[in-house]
N, C-alpha and C positions, 0 to 999 in steps of 0.2 A: 152298664150304658153310660157314655159321657165321661167327663174328667171325674176322677175319685173327688169326692168332697168329705169334710170333716163333720157334717151335720147329720146325725142318724135318722132324723125325720124329714129330710129334705126330699124334694121330689122333681124330676126333672119334667118340663112340659115343652109341647111342640109349639114354637111361635105361630101366631095367627095373623100377624101384619108384616109387611115387608116395606121399608121406607127407602125412597130415592134421595139422595142428598148430594147437592151441588156445594163445592167448598174451592177456595183459593188456595194454591199452593203456597206453602210458607216453611217456617223453621221447624219442620217435623210437625207431626200430627195435623189435626184439622183446624183451619184458621177461617173464621167467617161463614160457618157452615149454614146452610139453607135448605130445609126440607122442602123437596119440590113435589112429591108425590108419594102417596100411601095407597097400598092395594092389599086384599086379602089374601093369604095364602091357601089355595085349593088343593 
């Protein structure tokens, strides 16, 4: 499941939160990101 990893004891878990992020467009990547909302994943 997921991406192969080189850690024998690692386990993948399902995320429990979803965040909504607002950001300005810039020179690649996020610029001045602001977390605007967080909700539970059902």
